[in-house]
N, C-alpha and C positions, 0 to 999 in steps of 0.2 A: 580486433580484440577477440581472444579465445573465450569460449564458454565451456565450463566444466561442471560435472557433477562430482561431488566429493563424498567419499565414505571413509570413516575413520575407525580405528580400533586401537586400544592401548594394549601393549604387550612388553613386558620386561623393561618398564620405565621408558618406553619409546612409543610414540604415536605413529602408527602406519597409516599413511594417507594414500588412498587410491583415487586417482583423478581419471576421469574418462573424458577425452577430447574427441568428439565425432567418431566414436567407436574405437579409438586408439587408447590404450591404457598406459598410464605412467604411475609409478609407485615411488613416493618420497618417504624417507624416515626422518623423523625429527626427535631430538632428545626431549625429555619431559619438561624442560624449562620453558615457561610461558604457555599460552593456550594454542590450540590448533588454529584458531582464527587469526592470532597474531603471526603465525607462521605464513598465512597467505598474504600478509602485508608485503612480503618480500617479492611476491609475484604480481607486480603492478600491471602487467599486461593480461592478467586473468581476471575475469569478472564472474564471481560465483554467487549464485543464489542457493542458500543452503537448504531450502525446502524443495519439494518435488517440482517439476516443471508444472506451471499452472496455466490455465486458460483465463483470459481476461476479456471483458467486453467494455468498450468505450461507449458510454451513453451519449446520445446525440445533443441534448440540450446543455445550456449553460445554467448554472445553479448559484444561489446565494446562501450564505449562513446568516440567519437573522437572530437577534437577541431582543426579547421583549421583557418587560418587567415582570417580576413574580406576580402571579394572580391574573395576568392577562388572558383574555379568551383566545382560543385557537383562531388563527387568521382565516377569514372567510374564503380566501382565494386558494387554500390548500387543495381543494377538490379539483382544481384545474391543472394540477401537477401530476404527471405519471409517476414520479418518485417524490416522496417527501419523508422526512424523519422528524419527530417531535420529542424533545426531552423536557420534562417539567421537574424543576427542583424547588426547594424553598427559596432560592436566590433568583431564579430566572426561568423563562420559557425560551428554549433554544429550538430553532427551526431550520431545517435545510430543505429547500424546495426549488423548483424551477424559478429562475430569476423573473421578478415582476417589478413594475414601477409602482411604488407606494408613496403617498403623500408624506412630506417631511413631518416627522414627529420625533421630538427629543427623547421619548421613551423607547424608541425602536433604533437599534443599530443594525447595520447591514454590512457584510463583507461580500463583495460581489465578484463575479467572473471566475467561478470555479467550474471545473469539469469533473465528471465522475468516471472512475474505472472500477468496474464490478469484477470481483473474483468469481469466476463461474463455479457455482456450487451445485448441489449442496455440499458443504463442508461438514465434517463431524465436530461436535463441540469438544471432543477430547483431543483434537489435533492441536499440537503445540508449536508455536514459533512462526506461524505463517505471517502474521502482521509484523512481527519482529524482524523477519528476514526481508520483507518487502521494505519496511521502514529503513532498515540499514542500507539496503541497496539505493534507495532514493536519497538518503542522507549523504552517502558518498558522492552523489551527483548534485548535492546542494539543492534538493527539491523539497520544500516543506509540504507536509500533508495534513489533512484532517480526515479522520477515519470514523466510519460508522459500521457497527456490527449488528447483524440480525440473527435470527435463529438459524437460517440456512447458509448465510454467507457474509462477506465483508465488502464494504465499498470504500474506495480510497478517493478522496477529493484532492485534486491537483489544481493549483492556479492555472488559469487558461494560458498565461504566458509561459509556463513551464511544461505544458502538455506534451509537446513533441519530444522534448528532452527526456521526459518520464517514459513515454512509450518506447523510445529508443533503448533506454536503460533496461526496461523490462524484457524487450525483445532480445537484446544482446546477451541477457542472462538465460536465454533459452525458453522464454515464455511466448505463448501465442496470444496476440491481441487482435480481436475483431472489432468491427465498428458497427453500431446500430444503424 
């Protein structure tokens, strides 16, 4: 599978598309009907990530996504996790943390066996489309995600069963993935 960087420019009702394959340049011209992204659907052997090449780090642990009833206290075991994220709303307390064994409780739901791929940051809050591009790439490979954003960067949760497929898709798109 080829990896390309794409740059587009509109001129006289045509989109000029510049593709760079391993330092070789190819130029395609498409009439203005349809979007540039639709144009790439005809190139099924080309996998394109429309954002800049990114660095990723695969975190070492396995994580779970927990849902607690609204008004629940923060779980006492959060301090034992190197990474955790808590979101409190009027409807629920949602927690992502290192996977732990908890006693059965009908008020707690858990979706287990997730891995985390961190986008190496910091990213600028004004950057547009990073998550959209990653999500689209993983969607094309039929990989569901759960995403967490922080001030500095983003974290993509991938089911453990889909991890190697996701790492391959990201790497094939020209991204570098390191492991903790």
